[in-house]
N, C-alpha and C positions, 0 to 999 in steps of 0.2 A: 390318753384314751388307749383301751386295750387292744391289742392286735388280734386276737383270737379268743374264742369262748373257752375259758378255763375258770374255775372255781378254785379259790385259795384257801389254806387254812382249814379252820373248822368245818366249813361249808363242804369243802372236799370230803372231810372225814364222814360227814353226815350222809354223802351219797352212797357211801360203800354199803349202808344198811338198806338200800333200796330193795324192794321186793323184785320178784321176776316180771317180765313184760306182760305175762297173763295176768297177774295180780295188779299191776297198774292199771291196765285195760279195763279190769274188773272194776275197780274204784271208779274209773272214769265212766264206766256204763251206769254205775249206781247213780252217780251224779246226774247224768243225764236222762235216766230212767225216772228221776224224781225221788229217789229214796233220801238223797240228802243226809242230813244228820241223823234222820230218824232210823236209818239202816244199821247195818253192822258197823262195828267200830273201824273207822279208817286206819289203815296202815300209818304208822309213824314215820313216814318216809317221804321225800320229795316225790309229790305227785306228777304225773305226766300232765301234758296239756290236754284239754278236752279235744283230742285229736281223732275223733270218733266218727265225726258226724256224717260223712257222706264219702262217696268215691270221688276220684280226681276230677270228674266232670261236673259235680255239683248238682246232681238231678233230684236231690232229696226234696220233696214239697216244703219242708220245714225251713230248709235253707232259702228256698225261693220267696216263702213268706216273710222271712227275715230281710231278704233283699227288697221285698216290696216295702216293708215297714220303714227301712232305712230311707228308700227313696222319698217316701211320704214325709219322713221326719226333716230331712235336709232341704226340702222345698221342690218346687216345680222344675228345677233343671238349672243348667248351666247358662252363662250369658252366651250370646252368639259367638261362635267361632270357639267356643270351649274356654277353659282357664287361661289367665295371661301367662306370658311366657315366664315371667318372673317366679310364678307359682308352679309351672311345670318343669323348671330348671332351677333346682335350689343350689346355693354354694355349698361346697364340700370345705369344712373347717377342721382343724385340727386341735380342737379344744378352745376354751374361753380365754379371752385376754383379761389382763387386769383392769383395763377400762370397763369391759362388760361386766366383770364381777363386782366393780366397786363402785359404778357411777350411774346416775340416774339416765333414763333412756334419752332425754332431751340433751344431755351432756354427751353421750355417745355419738348422737348424730351431728352434734354441733363440732365436737373434736375432730371427727373423721371428715368433716365437710361433707357428710351425705355421701361419701364413697364407701366401698366394700373392699376388704383385704384380698380376699380369695379370689382367685381367677378359674379355679376347677369348679365344674357344675356337675350335677347328676340329674338325669331327667326323672320325673316323678314316677314313670312306669318302671325304673330301675332303683327305685330309693331302698328296697330291701333285698337286691340281688347283690351278688359278690361282685367286687370291683375287677377281679381278674379270675384267670381260670384256676389260680393256685389258693385263692381266698375263699373264705366261707361266708354265707349270709350273715348279716348283723343280728343278733338277738335284742339287744337294747339299742334303740336309735332316738336321738333327740334332735329336735328341729327348734331353733331357737329364733326370735325376732322381737323388735322393740314393740312396745304397746301401739296397737293400730296397724301393723305393718300386714297383718292378714293371716296369722296363724290359725284361727278358728276357720276362716275362709278356705284355706288349704286343706284343712282336714275334711271340712265338708265336701270340697271339690273332690277328694280322694274317695270317700265314701260314696258320692254319686258314681264316680267312674268305676268304682269296684262293684257296686250293685248292678251296673251295666256290663260287666265282664270286660272293661277296658284297660284296668290297670290291676296290680296285684292278683294276677291270676294263679300265682303259687299258692294264695291263701284261699282256703275253702271256707273260712269264716272270718269275719272281721267284726269285732266287738269294741263299738265306740263308747268311750265314757268321758264325761268332763269331771274336774275336779269340783265344780259346782254341784254335781250329782253327789259325789262322794262325800262332800262337807255335811250333807243332811244325815250321815249315819255317824254314830260314836263308835261303835264295833260292828265287823263284818267279817264273814268268812270268806274263803276264796270261791267256794261252790255257790254261795249267795251271789257274790258279786258277778260270776258267770251268768247265772240265772236272772239277775236284774237287767241284763241287757240282752239276754237271748232266752226268753220265756219259754220258747218251745222245746228247750231241753228237757223239760218234765213229762213230755208226751210219751206215749209207748210205742212199740214197733220200731225201736231204735236198733238198726244193724251197723255193726263197725265194719262196713265193707272194707275200708282202707283207712289208714291214719291219715288224718288230714292237718295240714298247717293252720294254725290260728294266729291272728293279729290282735292284739289288745291296744286300743288307742287311749292314752289319757292326756286330754287337752286341758292345757292351763295349769301348769304346776304353780305358777306364780299366785294362783287363786286358792291354793290349799291352805286350809284354815290353821293346820299344824305343820310347821317345817319338817321335812324328812330328815332324821337323825340316824345316820347308817352306823354311828359308833357306839350308839347306846340302844340299839334295837335287839331284842331276843329272838334268836333263830325259831322260826315256826315251819314245820313240814306237814302238819295236818291241814289239808284243805278244808275241813269241815269245822275247825276251831274257829271261834269268833274272837277276834283281836282288834286292837284299835286301828282304824283304817290307816293312819299312817305307817304303821308298823306292817299292815298286810302289803302296802305298796312297796316297802323296802325289801320285804321278804321275796316278793314276785320278781323285784328288780335284780336281787342278788342271786335268784335261782333255786332258792329254797322250796319255792312252790311253783309248780308247773315250770320245770326247767327248760322245756323245749318251746314255750310261748314265746312269741315274738312281741315286743313290747316297743311302742312308738309314744314318746312323750314330747309335748309341745310346751314351751316356757318362754318367758322373757330371760334375757341373758343372765341378769343378776341372780335370779332364782335356780337356773340351771345348774349352778354350782353346788346345790345341795347333793347331787349324784355325783359319787367320786368318779373322776376321770377313768380310773382302772374298771370300771364296770360299764363303760359306754364303749360300743363297737363302732358307731357312726354318728357323727355330729353334722348337721347341715343347718343352714341359715337362709332365712328369706330376705333377699335383698329388698330394698325400698325402690321407689320410681326413679329411674333416671330422668333426664330433661324431657325426652320425647314422651315418655309415659305420663309424666306431670301434665304436658300439653294435652295429651289425649284424654286423662282424667277430667280436665276442666272443659274439654270440648264436648264430651258426653254429658256435662252439666248444662251446657248452653249450646246445643246443636244448631240452633236457628238464628241466633243473634251474633253475628260475627263481630260487630263493633263492640259489644258487651264482652264477648270473649277477649279480644284483643286488649281491652282495657284491664281485664282482670290479670291477663299474662304479664302485661307491662308492670303492674303493681307487685306482683310475685317476684318477677325479676330484678325489680328495682330495690328490693329490701333482701339484704342477704339472709338475715335470720328466717325470714319467712320463706325463702327460696330453698334454704337447707331443710327446714321442717317439712315443707311440702313434698320431700321425698318419702314421707310416711303417708300412706293413703289414706287413712282416717284423718289426719291433720289436713292433708290437701283438700278433702272433699268439706271439712269444716271452713277453711279459709276461703274456698271458692264460693260456698253459699254465703258468707258474709260479704265478701267483695262484690258479689252479684247482687246482693240485696242493697248495699250502699249505692251502687250505680243506678238501680232501678228507682231509688226512693231518695234521690239527691233533693236537698232542701236548698233554701236560699242562702246568701252570703253570710247570715249569722253563723252557720255551722261550717263554713268552708275550712276553717282552722282545725276542724276535728277529724277530717278524713283526708285521704285514706289512713288507715292505722299504721303507725310507725313501730310499734312495739307489741310484744304477745298480750300484755295486758289490755292493751287499746283493742286488739282483735278480738279477745274474749268479752270484753265490755260491750262492743258492737254486737256479739253473738247473743248477749243477754238482752241487749235492747230489742234485737230481732225477736226473741222468744216472747218478749213482753208485748209485741206488735209493733215496735219500732217507732213510737209516738210517745208525745207527751212529756219530753224531756224539757221543754221550754214552753213560755206562753202560759195561757191560762188553763188551768187543768179542768178537764170535763170529769163527769161522775165515773166514765168507764176508764178514764186514765187514773183516777184515785184508785180504782178497784184493782187495775192492774199492778199498780205500784204497791198496793198493800199486799197482793198476791205474791209479789216477788220478794218482799221483806219477809213475809211469813215462810216462803220457801227457803230462803237463806237461813232464817232462824231455825228451821226443823232439819232439811237436808244438809245445811252447812255444818251444824253440829255433829251429824253422822259422818260427813265427809271428812272433817277435821280429826276427828278421834280415829276413824278408820285409817287416815293417813298416818297418824302418830303410831298406830298398832300394826302397820303394814296389811291392813285388811281393806281389800277391794271389792268383795263380793259380800252382800248382806242377806239376811233371812228374816223372816216376820219377828222372830225374838229379838234379833238386833234393832230392828225398826221400833219396835214396842220399847225397848230399853232407853232408847233416845228420844221416846215421845214423838215418833212420827205417825202421823195420822194416815192408816192405810187408804182411807176414802181420798185424801189429798193426791196420792199418787196416781189416780185415775185422771187427773187434770191435764189439760195438753201442756201446760207450762212444765209440770213435774216430769211428764212423759218425755220432754225433750231432753231431759238432764239424766233422769233415772230410767233405765230400761228393765223391764220385767222379764223373766225366763223360767218356763216350767222345768222342773227336775224330774227325775225318773220316780220319785216316791210322791208326785203330786203336790208337793209344795214349791213355793215360788222362791226364785232367786233374783236379787236386784243388784244392779251394779250401774256405775255412771258409764254413759255412752263412751267416754274416753278417760283415761286416767287424767290428762291434763285439765278435763272439766272438773274432775274430783278436787283437784288441787286449787282451781280458781274459786269454786264455791266454798271450799275449806278457808281460803285466804278472805273472802268476803265476811263469812262468819267470824273469823278472829279479829278483823279489823272492827267490826260492829260490836262484837263481845268485849272488846279490850277497853272500850270506852267506859264501860262500867263495871267490869270483873274487878274484884278486890283480890282474888287469890290467882296464882299461876295457872292459866288455862291448860297448860300442858300436864299437869298434875292433878286433874280433877279427880275427886273421890279420895285423894290423900292428903296429907298434911303438907303445907307449903308455907313459906313466908308471904306475909301481904305484899301485894304488888299494885300500886295506885299509879293511873295515868298511862296514857297511850304509848308513851316513849318507853316506859319501863317493860310494857308487854311487848313491844317491838325489839327491844334489846333482848329480851328472853327468846323471842322467836330466832332472832339472828345467831344466838348463842348455841342454840339448839340445831340450827342448820349446819353451824360450822363444825359441831361436834359429831353430826351423823355421818359416819363413815362411808355409808352407802349412797349418800347423796339424795335421800328420798324427800328431803325437805327443801331442795335446791329451788325447785320451780315454785313451789308454795311461796317461799321468801321473794322470788322475783315478783309474783303476782301482789304480794301484801306490799312491796314497795312501790310497784306500779300504781295500786289504788291512791297513792298519794300524789301522783303527777297530775297537774292542772287539767290536762286533756281528758284522763279518765274520770276526773272528779266532774268535768262538765258533762260527759257522757251519761254518768250514772246519777246525776243529781235529779232529785225528785223522785226517784225509785228505790235506790239503795243508799244513797250518800247525800249528804246536805251540801248544798252548794258553798264551796270555799272552806269546806270542813277539813281540819287538820293540816291546811296549807301552811300555817305559820311554823308547823313542824319539819317542813321539808329540809330546811337546811341542817338541822340538829340530826334529822334521820341520815342525811348523806353523811355527816360527820361519824355518826355512830357505826355506819356500814364502813367507812374508810378505816376506822380504829380497828376493825376486824382483820385488817390486812398486817399481821405481825411479821416481823423479820424471821421468819421460818428459813430453814435451809432450802427447801424448795417451794416453789409456788405450786399449790395444790388446785385441784378442780374446784375446791370450795372457794378459794381466793378469786379465781376467775369468775366464779359465779356471783361473787360481791360486785364486780364490775358489770355484769348483766343487770344487777339489781339497781346500780346506780344509773344504767341506761333506761331501765323501766321507769325510775323516779325522774327522768330528764335531767339528770346531773351528769354532765358530760365533761366537765372540766379537765379531770384527770385524764381521761381516754384522749381528750384532744389534745392535751399538752405532749403526750407521746406520740400522737399522730404527726404533730407538727415537727417534733424532734427528729423522727425519722425522715420527713421530707426534707429538713434542712441539715441533716448531717450531724445534729447535736445530740444524738441518743448518748453518747459516752458520758455526759454530765448528769444523766438521770439513773441514779443506782439504788434509792431507796426502795423498801419493800412495796410501797403504793405503786411506784413506777414500775417495778419488775412485774407486778400483777397486772397492770395496765398494759404492758407491753405483751405479756402472754394472751391477755384479752384480744389485743388489736392482731396479733397473729392469727388468732382463731377466725375473726370477723371480717378482716380486711379483704377485699377483693384482689389486691396487688399481692398480698401475702400469700393468697391461696394459689397463685401461681408460683411465686417464688419469695422466700423470706429472706431479705439481703440484710445480714447484721455484720457487715464487714466493717473493720475500723472502729467499732463502737463497744465491743463486749470485753469486760474483764472476765477472769476466771470465775469469780465469785458470782457475778452475774449469770453467766452461762450455766454454772452449776445448779443455781436455783430455777432456770427456766428449762432444764433438762426433761421433767415430766411433760411439759406442754410442746416441746420442740418435738417430741415423737411423731407428731400427727401432721407436721410440715411435709408437703410433698417434695419441695425443693428448698435447700437450705445453703445459703452463702455465709461462710465465717472466716472469709480471707483477712489475711493482715491483721489479725488480733493478738499477735505475739503469744499464741498458744504453744505450750511445750509438752513434753510427754505425760506428765501426770493428767493433763487434760484429755489426752487421747484414751487414758484408761476409762474416764468417765464416759466419754463419747462412744467408745467400744462397748461399753455395757449397755448403753441406750441402744445403739444398733443391734445389739444381742436380744433385746426384749421382744416378746410375742406381739406387743402392741406397735411396734415400730411401723411406720407408714412411709418413712422417708425413702423417696426414689432416687435423688439426686443430692450429693452433699459436696460442697467445695470447700477445701482447707487450705487453699493456696496461699503462698507467701506467709506462712507461719514459721514455727522454730521446732518442727517436728524431725526427731533423729530416727534410728532403727528401732528404739525401744517404743516409741509411739506408734511406728508402722506396724510393729508387732502385736500392739494392742488392737488396732483396727482390723489387722488380718485375722486375728482370733474371732472378731465379730462376724467376718465374712464366712466363717464356716458354719454358722447357723441362720444368718441373715438371709431374707428370703424377699426383701422389698427393694433394696438398693440396686439401681440399675447404672448408676454413674458415680464415679469417686474421683475428685480432683485433688491430687497432692502437689500440683506445680511449686516449685521454687521453695522446697524444703531441704533437709539433709538427710534422707532416710539411708542413703549408701547401699552397697551390695547386700548386707545383712537385712535391711528393710525390704529390698527388692525380693529376696529370698523368702521372707515370711509371707509377703503378698503372693508370691508365685506359689507357694504350697497351698495357701488358701483357694486360689484359682483352680487348682486341681480338683477341688471339692465343690466350690461355689457354682450354682447354675443360673444365677440371675444376673450377675454383673455384666454390663454390656460395654462400658466405657471406662477406662482406666488413664488418668494423666498423671505423668510422672516426669515431666520436663523439669531440668535442672535439680537433679537430685543426686549428682555424683555416684550413679549407679556402676558405671564402668563395665568392662566386658563380662566380668564375673557375674554381676546382676543380671546383665543382659542373656547370659546363659542359663540361669535359673528361670528367668521368664520365658525363655525358649522351651525349657523343658515343660513348663506348665502349659504352653500353647499346644504342646502336642496332645495333650488330654483334655483341655478345655474346648468346649464347644459354644459357649454363650458369649464370649467377649467378641464384640464386634470393632471396638476402636481402642488402639493403644497409641498413646501419645508418649514418646520416647525422647524427645529431642533434647539436645545440650546435656548429654550425659556421658560423653567420651567413651562410648563403647568400641569405636575403632573397627578394623576389618574383623577382629575375632568375634566381637558382638554381632555383627552383621552377618558372619557365616553361621554362627549359632542360630540366629533368627531365620535364615533362609532353610536350614534343615527343618524348623518347625513349620514353615510355610509349605513344605512339601507335603506335610502330613495334615496340617489344620486346614479345614474347609470352611470356617466359621468368620475368621477376622476379615473385616471388610476395609477397614481404613488403618494404615501404619505411618506414624509420623517419626522419621529418623533425621530430622534436621540437625544440623551442627554437631555432627558425631563423630568428625575425623575419619570417615569413610572413604576409601580411596578406590581404584580400579578393582582391586582384589575383592574387596568386600561386595562392590557392585555386580561383580562377575557372579559371586555366589549368589546375591539376591535374585538376579536375572535368571539365573538357572532354574532357581525355585519358581520363578514367575512363570516360566514355560510349563510347569506342571499345575501351579495353584490355580483353581478356579472360582475363588471367592473374593479375592483383593480387588477392591473398586478404587482405592485412593492410595497412593505412595507419596510421601513427601521426603525428598533427598536434597533439599536446600542446604546451602552453605556446607558442603563437604568438598572432597578434593577429587572429583570425577573429572577425568581428562577425555580427550578424544578416544583414547583406548577403551576407556569404560562406556563411552557412547556407543562403540561397536556392539558391546554386550547389551546395552539398552535396546539398540535398534533390532538385534535378534529376538529378543524376547517379544518387543512390540509387534514383530511380524507373526510370532505364533500365539501370544496371548489374546484372548477374545473377551476378556471380562473388565479389564483395568480401565477406569474412566478417567481418572484425574492423576496426572504426573507432574510434580514440581521439582524442577532442576535448577531453580534461581541460584545464582551465586556460586556456580561451579567453574570448571576449567575447560569447557567443551572445545571452544574456539570454532573457527568455520568447520574444519573436517568433522569434527563430532557432531555438530549441528546438521551437516549435509547428511550424515549416516541415519541420524533420527528423522530427517525429511523424507528419506527414501522408505523408511518404516511407516510414517505416517500415511504416505501414499497407498500403502496396502492394508493399514490398519483400519478396522470398521467399528471399533468400541471406544476408542479414546474421545473424550469429549472437552477435555481442559488440559492445555500443556503450557507450562510456565518455564520459558527460557531466558528470564531477564538476568541481565549482568553476566553473560557468558563469553564475552569477547567476540560475539558475532558480527560479521561483516556482510557487505552485500552478496557475496558468493553464497553463504547459507540462506539469506533472505530469498535468494532467487529460487534456490532448491525448495525452500518452503512454499514459495508462491506456486511452483510446479506441483507440488503435493495437493495444494489445495484446489487445484483444477479437477483433481480426482476424489478426493476425500470428501465424505458425505456425513462423517459423525462428529468432527471437531467444531465445538461451538465457541471456544474461548481460546485465543492464542496471545500469549504474553511475551513481547519482544523488547520491553523497555530497557532503556541503558544499555544498549548494544548499537554500535555506530554503523547501522546498515546504510545511512545516508539516502540521497534521493534515488539512487539506483536501486537499493533494496525496496525502498517504499514504493516505487514504480512497479517492481515484481509483484508486490503483495497486493498493489491496487488493481493490477491487471487480473489477478487471481479473483478479486471481489466482483468483477463483472460476471464470473461464470458461477463462482461458489454460491450456493443457496442454504448452507448450514451455519457458517460462522455468525454469531450474534455479538460478540465482544472483540475488539481488537486494541491493544495497549502497546502504544509507540512512543512512550514518554523518553524524553532525552536520547533520541535516536539519530540525531544529526540530520534531521529533515528540513529541507529549505523550501523555496516556493515551488520548484518543480515537482517534488515529491508531493506537495499538499495539491498542487493542480492535477496530478495523477489521481490522487484520492478523491478529488472533488469530482472527476470525470466518472469514477467508479461508483460514487454516491448516487449520481444520477441515474445509475441502471440498477444498481443493486437494491434489492427489496427485503432484506433480512437482517442486515447489521443494525444493532440497536445501541450499541457503546463504542464511541471512538475516542481515544484518550491521546492527545498530542501534545501534552504538557512539556515545557521545557525545550522546544525545537525553536526554529526560527524561520517560520512560514512567512512572516511579513504581511504587508497588504496585499501584494499580489496572491499569495496564498490563501488570504482571508477572503478575497473577492471570489477565487474559484470555489472554495467551500460554501460561500453565500449562495452563489448560483446554484450548487448542488441541493443546498437546503430548501430551495424554492419548489423543487419537484420531488425532493425525498420524502418518503412518508413513514418509514420504518425507524429511523434514528429517534432514540429517546434522550441519550445524554452525550453530549461532547464537550471535551475539556481543551480549551485552546489558552490555558494558563501559560504566562512567560513565553509568549511567541512573537513579540516585537509587532503587535499589530498596530499600535498607534490608535489615534482618534478615527482615522479613515477606515482602517481594517474593522474596528469594532462597529462602527456604524453600518458598514456594509452587511455584516453579519446580523445586526440587531433589525435593519429594514428587511432583511430576506425573509425574516420569520412570518411575515403578514400571509405568505402562501403555505407555511407549514404548520399543520395543526397536530403534529405528532410529537414534537420536541417537549421534554418536560423540564430539562435541566441543561444550563449553559454556564461554563465557568470562563469568565474573561480576566481574572484577577492577573496583576504583574504585566500588564500590557502598556503602561504610561499613558493612561487615557485621562487621567486629572479628574478632580471632583465635578467640574462643570460637565465635562464629557460624559462621566458616570451617570449624572442626573439625566441627561438628553437620552442616553442609551436606554437606562431603566424605563424611561417614559415611552420610548419607542417600543421596547418589548412589551410593556403593559398594554399598550394599544394594540399592537400587532399579534402578540402571543400571550394573552393574559394567563393562561394556565402554565406558563413556562416559568420557572425560578432561574434567576440569574445572580451569579456571584462575580462582584467587581471590586 
């Protein structure tokens, strides 16, 4: 898209010949005074917009009449509350993606899982205003949206609001046109174009009180009968010269005619690509329904029947294809009406197997039955039923041929000559049955335009026609009117349709082929038998059609959208063997054995339709380079992708990097842990981060990117503004790589989590990162586990922590921090007010260091989790921590496991629990605690009302300790989990605990493993717990 309004090349040269402003105004005055082409010869220069009309306040009576006329044309008004938020807040996009340019609307919705890429929005009342103070208003704006998403509704809402003076206040005149109107003209001049929508322009007494801005709206570019060809259109600068309509539009968009005119075009995405991106100043997109809006749409259809509404919602949510397509408002209304009709007209058990609809073809078949009156498909036929069935067959025979050939020729709007050419009886169009499928709309020249109520209905009716016509057609139905080889038999015609669909690069026949396949399914045959199909017709061909479709899955380099559509066709056909084999392989971990082209296509299909894969596509341990390469076009649309342990090397990263660089990429999280990626592969991924705007999490754990790979990623982070999580554990990065990453952190503001463990960065790397933390105010989590950091590195980090206000979590496990380093930690904790999680597991703190930290915890009011496991802590430090817990009100989790605090330390902590009301988790595994310590903890639990997790595994509390805890459990109501594994409880101790649960209704999990209970004892205890506390799970 262009960034500012400039005309290039020859167009710019033509502008130099423009007349003076006075001459241009005179030409415009001639137009508005009604002189038209009968007046003096117009200047052969780019004309100015009809900026004529009125002063800035719009008080000219002609304009008011124009506003009134527009209000009358667009209807009686907006719905209560005004337009929906999705129409008043459009998505700002930066051009069209390959998916939008090349694929069917259904494919776009399915591939993106009903989600929208852009997070930037623009309000409707600012649609034509500059985005910033230094930018200029857009001249050419395009709004795109799939069929049925509400483009025409948006235009009508805008016109309504403008006519009432609520939006577009900078425009003195809005001139709305549809391509349905323009299609009625072969040739047209610019001045006739203006007068066709603003007939008051020819009246007298026109005063150019001030130049006024004018907006020309061109709705429905996808319905233009002749594609716009900007490369072969001759420039025209004469507003009075009649030229072909498509040439007129291209000249207006280029600025050769009315260069000051603002133009707003709406279009389906695939057709919008006809306008070169360099001419487009602003592109917006209408998003579909989100989950709440889908529910609201259905609620509006059934406001008074909550039972029916609940059933319809449950059916939509249970069928993933239906759920995704209901993000399109027009489809949502169609599906809602069909499901509501089904619920209200439920029949006996003979039709129980036919509803609810499971496929798109079944849904549209029910829609057709509903249009026929919903009766007569089974049982004795009445005269009315026979009449309806005959009407249905007649409609398919006439409208179906029109629909099919329109689909083949990309024609979606029809006029009376088209109808006559295909033998459509105009009188038949007045029937209620036809009007439910084909809608009539008046154009500006008093002729009618006809179109199917939704593109998918045209495709369904086209498939019905082709299905019936192929039974008797001798020649190829796709080449009607031209020579073709004889084709005999249904299968031959079906093969022709499949081949045509596979060859159509824009996917326009994809849904048609789905419907055609679906008409062969037993359920659809039963639904339409008696009206459009003969009962059991073509059922013997199902297996042959299934094999024919699977033969279309050739071993191409990449699995295309056409190949995935074949799986959708097999689903419509109710032949699910191939898809089911892949699903079972994914669940069992046997996917690595399925490498053929059919299985690859089925895997791509499953990734698209699976509820589990919608959350995360886990392809770890199962993909070869060849399979991954073939899946790349479809993996683009996975939100979360796991590719761990696949032995991928650097060449594969080049391919993945190109995928991540694509405009279509929707991947938000990707994991490449435990592969064989070196610095070259990291550089390829880093290059993609320079342009990628979707990825938020990248996991490269356990590779070998080294310091050079870290440098490449760091350079990318200086530019990237979307990546929030980067995992680089075990990558031999060293202090040099840490220095590079630190330099990036000084500039980056988006990264929230940096996992840097096991990289041997040492004190040098820690010092570099500390300097970055003094500047960076975005990073929230830093993992430096097992990095050979000693007291010097900790001193630097803690100095940064005194100034940093963003870091929430710091992991320093398995380093070499001694009591001296603990002093620095304590000083930082006394100052810092943001850190919430601190992990110091497996260091060398000893009592002295832990006591220093305990003093800081007493004063600290932000820390919620403190891990001190395996730090040679004894009773003295435990006492200090106990004293701190008397005063601390923020710490919720304390981990002291594998420290020999003994009974004395346990008693100190237990004493604190009697007063503390914040701690919810206490870990005391392998802490040399005996019965006295357990008894103290039991007394505390009798009083404490906040502790939820207590872990005492690997101690020696014995029967006496078990009895003390059992007595506490009888009155305690807060504890949810208790671990008494390996505590020498014996049978007696375990039974004490089990029987104590009869009065405890809060405990959810208890671990009694390793206590020498025996099998018979385990059964007794299990039965006791089931009786006393059925909601509690026990491990023995």
